[in-house]
N, C-alpha and C positions, 0 to 999 in steps of 0.2 A: 319577283313574279307575280303575277296578279294571280289571284284565287276566285272562281266563279262562285256567287253566293245562289243560293236556291231562291228561285221566284215565283210567282203565281204565273200559270201558263197563260192567262190574258193581258200580264204585264209586257207592254212594249219594250221594255229597257231590258237589257242582260246586265246584271248587275255584278261587279267585282270587287276586290277587296286585297290590298297590298297587306301581307299579314304583318301585325304588330301596328300598324297605321291606324290613325283616326279617320273615320268617314270612308266613303264609296265612291266608286265612280262606275255610271251606266253607258251603256251606247245603244241606241235605237238603229237598228238596219233593217229598214223596211223591205229593203231590195234582196239582199243576201240571207236575212234570216226574217221572213214575213210572219206578222204574227195576227194578220186581219183574221183567220177563221175563229181565232180565240180571243177576239177583242172583246171586251165587256164594258167599254167605256162612252161616255157621251159627255160633249164639253156644252156648259152654259157661258157664251160670251158676253162681256160687259155690256154691249146693247140689246141684251135678252134674246140673242139667237140661239136657239140648240142645235148644234152641230153633233153630228152622229159621227163622223170620220173627220179627222185633218186631212186625208187627202182628197176628200171630196169638196165641191165647191157649192153644195146645196145647203142650206139652213131652212130651220122653221122659225119663223119670228112670233116669239110668244109674248113679248113686250107690248106690241101694239095689239094683239089680241086680247090682252089683258086688261090694259088700259081702254079698250072700246068696250068692255064689259063679259068678254065670253064666256059661257059657262065652262065646268069641267067637263062635260060631253063634249063640246065644241071643239076644247084643246085637245082632248082626245083623239077625235076625227081628224084634225090637223095633224098632229103628229103622226096617226097610222100612216095618213096620205103622203107625209114625208118620207116615209122609210121604203 
């Protein structure tokens, strides 16, 4: 039998464990157990793009802006425009 483990409300996975077993297993169920309202995660891709949600197609390209010499204020404005 799987035993549910307590997780942070913003965690996308619901984590379970078999008593006495090493490790855990997590299930991400965005349709049957949506977590978007409590999600607090952002992702930075390997090519320098910031993704606010894995289910959205839009990204903010930070790498190209930084390579072009963008200031912190310019980066912040771009981030706020992309949200």
